[in-house]
SELUM-375842 format. One record per residue (C-alpha): x negated, y, z. Coordinates in pm, 1 decimal, decimal comma. Layout:
<kegus>
+----------+----------+----------+
|     east |    north |       up |
+----------+----------+----------+
|        X |        Y |        Z |
...
+----------+----------+----------+
</kegus>
This chain:
<kegus>
+----------+----------+----------+
|     east |    north |       up |
+----------+----------+----------+
|   -791,1 |   1939,3 |   1530,2 |
|   -696,9 |   2086,4 |   1230,4 |
|   -349,3 |   2197,2 |   1137,9 |
|    -88,0 |   1909,6 |   1104,5 |
|    -24,1 |   1849,1 |    731,6 |
|    234,9 |   2020,4 |    543,2 |
|    333,0 |   1695,4 |    370,7 |
|    620,5 |   1551,8 |    562,8 |
|    697,7 |   1210,6 |    610,8 |
|   1049,6 |   1130,2 |    734,0 |
|   1177,3 |    708,0 |    841,7 |
|   1594,7 |    684,4 |    838,8 |
|   1594,7 |    471,7 |   1166,3 |
|   1960,2 |    255,8 |   1163,5 |
|   2148,1 |      5,2 |   1307,2 |
|   1937,1 |   -301,5 |   1323,4 |
|   1646,9 |   -166,9 |   1170,2 |
|   1281,8 |   -389,4 |   1202,5 |
|   1109,4 |   -244,5 |   1484,5 |
|    782,5 |   -354,2 |   1250,4 |
|    815,9 |   -179,9 |    941,2 |
|    889,4 |    158,1 |   1178,6 |
|    586,7 |     72,2 |   1358,4 |
|    389,6 |     46,7 |   1061,6 |
|    487,0 |    342,6 |    951,5 |
|    448,9 |    485,7 |   1277,3 |
|     58,0 |    405,7 |   1251,1 |
|    -20,1 |    479,9 |    967,0 |
|    128,1 |    819,8 |    901,9 |
|    251,6 |    979,8 |   1237,3 |
|    -54,6 |    934,5 |   1461,0 |
|   -338,4 |   1153,7 |   1501,0 |
|   -654,7 |   1081,6 |   1382,3 |
|   -957,1 |   1230,3 |   1536,5 |
|  -1157,9 |    984,2 |   1346,3 |
|  -1072,6 |   1170,2 |    996,0 |
|  -1064,7 |   1537,9 |   1217,2 |
|   -705,0 |   1612,8 |   1109,9 |
|   -378,8 |   1485,7 |   1080,2 |
|   -234,9 |   1322,5 |    739,7 |
|     92,1 |   1404,2 |    756,3 |
|    401,6 |   1584,6 |    974,3 |
|    582,9 |   1275,4 |   1068,9 |
|    925,8 |   1269,2 |   1161,3 |
|   1221,7 |    978,2 |   1263,9 |
|   1553,9 |   1027,4 |   1267,3 |
|   1887,4 |    845,2 |   1266,5 |
|   2242,5 |    908,1 |   1162,4 |
|   2375,0 |    824,0 |   1531,9 |
|   2218,5 |    971,2 |   1869,4 |
|   2151,9 |    568,5 |   1999,7 |
|   2022,7 |    370,3 |   1737,2 |
|   2045,6 |    -21,2 |   1863,1 |
|   1731,4 |   -175,0 |   1661,5 |
|   1699,9 |   -538,6 |   1530,3 |
|   1895,7 |   -803,3 |   1749,1 |
|   1914,1 |   -547,4 |   1992,5 |
|   1580,7 |   -555,2 |   2146,9 |
|   1582,8 |   -222,2 |   2258,2 |
|   1771,1 |    113,9 |   2151,8 |
|   1626,7 |    410,8 |   1961,8 |
|   1687,3 |    756,4 |   2162,2 |
|   1551,5 |   1106,7 |   2088,0 |
|   1476,7 |   1154,7 |   1711,2 |
|   1656,1 |   1411,2 |   1484,4 |
|   1947,4 |   1363,1 |   1346,4 |
|   1990,8 |   1280,1 |    947,4 |
|   1928,0 |   1598,9 |    799,0 |
|   1604,4 |   1587,9 |    875,4 |
|   1553,3 |   1362,9 |    539,6 |
|   1623,0 |   1641,6 |    358,2 |
|   1315,7 |   1766,7 |    471,0 |
|   1093,1 |   1500,7 |    370,5 |
|    817,7 |   1500,5 |     79,9 |
|    827,4 |   1138,5 |    141,3 |
|   1124,5 |    928,8 |    264,4 |
|   1097,8 |    578,9 |    444,4 |
|   1463,9 |    440,9 |    439,6 |
|   1588,5 |    121,4 |    705,7 |
|   1516,3 |   -188,4 |    607,2 |
|   1696,0 |   -459,3 |    788,4 |
|   1732,2 |   -868,9 |    815,7 |
|   2127,3 |   -868,1 |    705,3 |
|   2095,3 |   -753,3 |    322,8 |
|   2405,3 |   -856,8 |    313,1 |
|   2550,9 |   -592,7 |    463,9 |
|   2661,4 |   -259,3 |    346,7 |
|   2441,7 |      5,6 |    439,3 |
|   2626,4 |    349,1 |    587,6 |
|   2704,7 |    553,3 |    319,7 |
|   2586,7 |    844,8 |    505,4 |
|   2239,4 |    698,0 |    466,4 |
|   2274,3 |    623,9 |    104,3 |
|   2381,4 |   1011,8 |     35,5 |
|   2089,8 |   1098,3 |    182,2 |
|   1843,4 |    883,0 |    -22,2 |
|   2093,0 |    980,5 |   -351,4 |
|   2033,6 |   1385,9 |   -266,9 |
|   1638,8 |   1317,2 |   -172,5 |
|   1616,5 |   1081,8 |   -460,6 |
|   1758,6 |   1452,2 |   -690,3 |
|   1471,7 |   1658,0 |   -507,9 |
|   1205,5 |   1471,3 |   -617,9 |
|   1141,7 |   1351,1 |   -287,2 |
|    890,4 |   1026,6 |   -326,5 |
|   1094,8 |    678,2 |   -154,2 |
|    934,5 |    381,4 |     10,6 |
|   1109,4 |    100,1 |    120,8 |
|    946,0 |   -195,1 |    332,5 |
|   1084,5 |   -522,4 |    311,3 |
|   1471,5 |   -466,6 |    268,9 |
|   1418,4 |   -126,9 |    233,8 |
|   1449,3 |   -242,0 |   -130,0 |
|   1847,2 |   -292,1 |    -92,9 |
|   1857,3 |     42,4 |     57,3 |
|   1747,8 |    192,3 |   -246,3 |
|   1917,7 |    -40,5 |   -482,4 |
|   2255,8 |     44,7 |   -309,2 |
|   2205,5 |    355,1 |   -339,3 |
|   2148,1 |    304,3 |   -709,3 |
|   1795,1 |    516,7 |   -749,1 |
|   1622,6 |    215,1 |   -856,6 |
|   1862,2 |     89,9 |  -1170,1 |
|   1597,4 |     45,5 |  -1455,3 |
|   1307,8 |     92,0 |  -1187,6 |
|   1071,5 |   -163,6 |  -1113,6 |
|   1053,2 |   -328,2 |   -759,0 |
|    992,5 |   -588,0 |   -541,0 |
|   1159,0 |   -766,9 |   -249,9 |
|   1031,5 |  -1011,0 |      3,8 |
|   1049,7 |  -1333,9 |   -192,2 |
|   1352,3 |  -1496,5 |     19,6 |
|   1577,5 |  -1247,3 |   -139,8 |
|   1482,9 |  -1254,3 |   -472,8 |
|   1754,5 |  -1421,4 |   -598,1 |
|   2024,1 |  -1227,6 |   -353,3 |
|   1843,5 |   -951,8 |   -537,9 |
|   1857,6 |  -1024,4 |   -863,2 |
|   2258,9 |  -1170,0 |   -833,0 |
|   2348,6 |   -800,0 |   -664,2 |
|   2113,1 |   -543,0 |   -842,2 |
|   2075,2 |   -668,3 |  -1220,6 |
|   1951,7 |   -323,2 |  -1377,6 |
|   1681,8 |   -338,0 |  -1180,6 |
|   1309,9 |   -482,3 |  -1293,9 |
|   1248,3 |   -743,8 |   -944,0 |
|    946,9 |   -816,6 |   -947,3 |
|    912,5 |  -1068,2 |   -665,5 |
|    566,4 |  -1238,7 |   -659,4 |
|    386,3 |   -898,6 |   -576,7 |
|    271,3 |   -715,0 |   -244,7 |
|    426,7 |   -381,2 |   -361,5 |
|    489,4 |   -226,5 |   -681,4 |
|    425,5 |    156,3 |   -688,7 |
|    703,2 |    276,7 |  -1005,3 |
|    551,1 |    636,0 |   -916,8 |
|    837,1 |    806,2 |   -696,3 |
|    939,8 |    492,3 |   -552,3 |
|    776,5 |    244,4 |   -398,3 |
|    880,7 |    -72,9 |   -279,6 |
|    684,0 |   -366,9 |    -45,3 |
|    758,6 |   -694,1 |    -41,8 |
|    749,2 |   -855,8 |    308,5 |
|    651,8 |   -758,5 |    659,2 |
|    313,7 |   -739,1 |    641,2 |
|    265,0 |   -618,8 |    299,7 |
|    391,9 |   -225,9 |    443,4 |
|     59,9 |   -206,2 |    618,0 |
|   -111,4 |   -219,2 |    229,8 |
|    162,6 |      2,8 |     86,4 |
|    120,8 |    219,3 |    348,6 |
|   -278,0 |    216,2 |    292,1 |
|   -193,9 |    236,3 |    -33,2 |
|     30,3 |    570,2 |    -46,7 |
|   -268,5 |    719,9 |    207,3 |
|   -539,4 |    636,1 |    -80,1 |
|   -295,3 |    764,1 |   -328,0 |
|   -253,8 |   1122,9 |   -110,0 |
|   -594,3 |   1119,7 |     13,8 |
|   -815,0 |    912,8 |   -140,5 |
|  -1020,5 |    583,5 |    -35,0 |
|  -1281,5 |    721,7 |    191,2 |
|   -940,7 |    843,5 |    416,9 |
|   -773,9 |    551,9 |    382,0 |
|  -1064,8 |    303,8 |    453,0 |
|  -1109,3 |    508,9 |    805,3 |
|   -750,4 |    471,9 |    864,4 |
|   -745,2 |     80,6 |    811,5 |
|  -1068,9 |     55,5 |   1010,0 |
|   -859,4 |    218,9 |   1328,1 |
|   -592,0 |    -65,1 |   1236,0 |
|   -865,6 |   -313,6 |   1182,0 |
|   -680,2 |   -446,4 |    845,7 |
|   -804,4 |   -493,2 |    507,0 |
|   -841,2 |   -135,2 |    332,3 |
|   -757,4 |   -318,3 |    -37,1 |
|   -532,1 |   -586,7 |   -127,3 |
|   -407,2 |   -501,9 |   -471,8 |
|    -26,4 |   -457,4 |   -512,0 |
|      5,2 |   -709,6 |   -779,9 |
|   -157,4 |  -1016,3 |   -512,6 |
|    134,1 |  -1281,6 |   -450,0 |
|    327,0 |  -1230,4 |   -130,0 |
|    215,0 |  -1591,9 |    -44,6 |
|     16,0 |  -1875,2 |   -130,9 |
|    152,2 |  -2205,1 |   -278,0 |
|   -105,5 |  -2446,8 |    -83,0 |
|   -195,4 |  -2361,7 |    305,1 |
|   -566,3 |  -2236,3 |    323,4 |
|   -768,4 |  -2522,5 |    350,6 |
|   -948,4 |  -2573,1 |    701,0 |
|  -1307,0 |  -2675,8 |    587,0 |
|  -1512,5 |  -2403,2 |    644,4 |
|  -1686,4 |  -2412,0 |    333,7 |
|  -1410,9 |  -2382,1 |     89,9 |
|  -1318,5 |  -1999,8 |    260,2 |
|  -1418,9 |  -1734,0 |      7,9 |
|  -1519,1 |  -1513,9 |    304,4 |
|  -1906,6 |  -1553,1 |    266,4 |
|  -1862,9 |  -1494,0 |   -110,9 |
|  -1654,7 |  -1209,9 |    -85,5 |
|  -1923,7 |   -990,3 |    160,5 |
|  -2213,3 |  -1185,1 |    -26,8 |
|  -2042,6 |   -995,6 |   -336,9 |
|  -1942,5 |   -655,7 |   -182,9 |
|  -2320,2 |   -639,5 |    -49,6 |
|  -2414,1 |   -680,7 |   -449,7 |
|  -2210,3 |   -413,7 |   -607,6 |
|  -2472,9 |   -288,0 |   -814,6 |
|  -2599,6 |   -611,0 |   -936,1 |
|  -2498,3 |   -696,0 |  -1257,8 |
|  -2226,9 |   -997,4 |  -1141,6 |
|  -2013,3 |  -1247,4 |  -1320,3 |
|  -1813,1 |  -1492,3 |  -1226,0 |
|  -2089,0 |  -1709,4 |  -1238,8 |
|  -2272,3 |  -1545,0 |   -987,9 |
|  -2017,7 |  -1611,4 |   -768,9 |
|  -1956,0 |  -1940,8 |   -821,6 |
|  -2295,8 |  -2014,8 |   -820,1 |
|  -2297,4 |  -1859,7 |   -418,9 |
|  -2025,7 |  -2058,8 |   -360,1 |
|  -2188,7 |  -2360,9 |   -434,2 |
|  -1885,6 |  -2463,3 |   -686,4 |
|  -1821,7 |  -2465,8 |  -1034,3 |
|  -1649,7 |  -2160,1 |  -1182,1 |
|  -1305,1 |  -2337,0 |  -1261,4 |
|  -1261,6 |  -2405,8 |   -845,8 |
|  -1387,4 |  -2076,2 |   -797,1 |
|  -1072,2 |  -1924,7 |   -979,7 |
|   -835,5 |  -2169,6 |   -816,8 |
|   -975,3 |  -2063,5 |   -516,3 |
|   -922,0 |  -1745,3 |   -564,1 |
|   -555,4 |  -1749,7 |   -714,1 |
|   -489,9 |  -1979,1 |   -380,3 |
|   -613,3 |  -1793,3 |    -97,0 |
|   -608,1 |  -1424,4 |   -296,8 |
|   -361,0 |  -1441,7 |   -561,4 |
|   -597,6 |  -1285,8 |   -795,8 |
|   -872,4 |  -1376,2 |  -1040,4 |
|  -1273,3 |  -1333,6 |   -940,9 |
|  -1281,6 |  -1084,7 |  -1240,6 |
|   -988,1 |   -840,2 |  -1102,2 |
|  -1120,9 |   -849,6 |   -773,7 |
|  -1465,8 |   -786,4 |   -883,6 |
|  -1341,9 |   -516,2 |  -1100,7 |
|  -1133,4 |   -390,0 |   -774,3 |
|  -1431,4 |   -358,4 |   -548,6 |
|  -1635,5 |   -147,7 |   -768,1 |
|  -1398,2 |    106,4 |   -882,3 |
|  -1313,9 |    119,8 |   -514,7 |
|  -1707,2 |    196,5 |   -468,1 |
|  -1743,3 |    434,5 |   -703,7 |
|  -1397,1 |    576,4 |   -550,4 |
|  -1589,7 |    638,0 |   -223,0 |
|  -1955,6 |    738,4 |   -363,8 |
|  -1740,3 |   1013,1 |   -553,9 |
|  -1560,7 |   1140,6 |   -270,1 |
|  -1888,8 |   1167,9 |    -76,9 |
|  -1999,1 |   1393,5 |   -327,9 |
|  -2197,2 |   1201,6 |   -613,6 |
|  -2149,7 |   1379,0 |   -934,3 |
|  -2360,3 |   1188,3 |  -1173,2 |
|  -2147,4 |    931,0 |  -1371,3 |
|  -2427,5 |    740,0 |  -1442,2 |
|  -2566,4 |    712,0 |  -1117,5 |
|  -2204,2 |    606,2 |   -981,2 |
|  -2170,1 |    370,2 |  -1262,1 |
|  -2553,6 |    184,7 |  -1243,1 |
|  -2463,5 |    183,3 |   -818,3 |
|  -2102,4 |    -22,9 |   -829,5 |
|  -2234,4 |   -223,3 |  -1094,4 |
|  -1999,9 |    -78,6 |  -1372,3 |
|  -2272,7 |    -50,3 |  -1599,8 |
|  -2148,5 |    295,9 |  -1816,3 |
|  -2077,0 |    638,2 |  -1782,1 |
|  -1780,4 |    537,7 |  -2031,9 |
|  -1701,4 |    202,6 |  -1875,9 |
|  -1653,7 |    360,3 |  -1540,3 |
|  -1393,7 |    640,4 |  -1698,8 |
|  -1204,9 |    340,9 |  -1855,7 |
|  -1203,4 |    168,3 |  -1511,5 |
|  -1114,9 |    447,9 |  -1321,9 |
|   -815,1 |    588,0 |  -1515,8 |
|   -646,4 |    224,1 |  -1552,7 |
|   -734,3 |    157,7 |  -1174,2 |
|   -652,0 |    482,8 |  -1010,0 |
|   -474,0 |    686,8 |  -1341,2 |
|   -736,4 |    980,1 |  -1239,5 |
|  -1044,8 |   1034,9 |  -1451,8 |
|  -1332,2 |   1071,2 |  -1241,7 |
|  -1330,7 |   1432,9 |  -1302,0 |
|   -958,7 |   1456,1 |  -1174,9 |
|  -1080,9 |   1266,6 |   -916,2 |
|  -1336,7 |   1472,8 |   -782,5 |
|  -1160,0 |   1773,9 |   -809,9 |
|   -826,8 |   1583,7 |   -652,6 |
|  -1052,6 |   1410,2 |   -310,9 |
|  -1415,2 |   1517,0 |   -310,8 |
|  -1653,1 |   1584,3 |    -32,5 |
|  -1372,1 |   1447,1 |    207,5 |
|  -1607,4 |   1313,7 |    454,4 |
|  -1442,1 |   1191,0 |    786,4 |
|  -1528,9 |   1295,3 |   1183,1 |
|  -1819,0 |   1017,4 |   1278,3 |
|  -1669,5 |    799,1 |   1582,5 |
|  -1751,6 |    928,0 |   1889,8 |
+----------+----------+----------+
</kegus>
């Protein structure tokens, strides 16, 4: 194992914090990564008090650093808790403000958006929170541009996730942003979790996923992922699923919260990123193998989806190969 990463992720844990989101942060940012061959982050927990009772008194957290550790963070994950109306501890809010002033990346899982908003760092910024608290959030923090229907929002140096499970989505998004798609896929495989759910997907579906097996999208999604080098269209996906394009569109919206074309484009770009990371430098080959057609289209879509050109992406993430599983 190589030396620890110099990028420090610090989680502030406060009274009545949710254990699930703490577990998500620990799993994604805190574990050793023998499957990759190096640690991705230097991970720390801190708390304003020596003994921190977690949500509903499930257990008490002890033996972590004091709040001064937050001042050493490159990424600071703020506390969240089910009682969104209770004021946050002033010392915690001050730590969040200091971090923001230093340029630290701030992350809020679920009700963590309330902590960020109460600290005043979200004014004029985009954010999300759990859908059941959307009205409460808008009333209390009208200066924040709330997006209540998405899984997570990446607003550059401030990132927020909606519900509890969306913490995993946002955590993997951060890994992908920091280390590339191949490393994020390795982490997701260890989690046995989807490597990529786009942040713009809805937090919940408006009706239950149908029970009938022939209405599941899983078979057509798996088929499409193995045929991305083909010029697939929405009509091709509908034909494979034995439904009309309109029906396929409705099922994508209901089950995935996105459109067939947006999903297909996202899968193509993700594959392109992985090919570039693994050393393929010929953009025409990447475009052909991902079904994106031309190098020009590849450049445009990668820039739109990742914020980087293929050349910039290669410089940042190229030649990263996780260690094979033993």
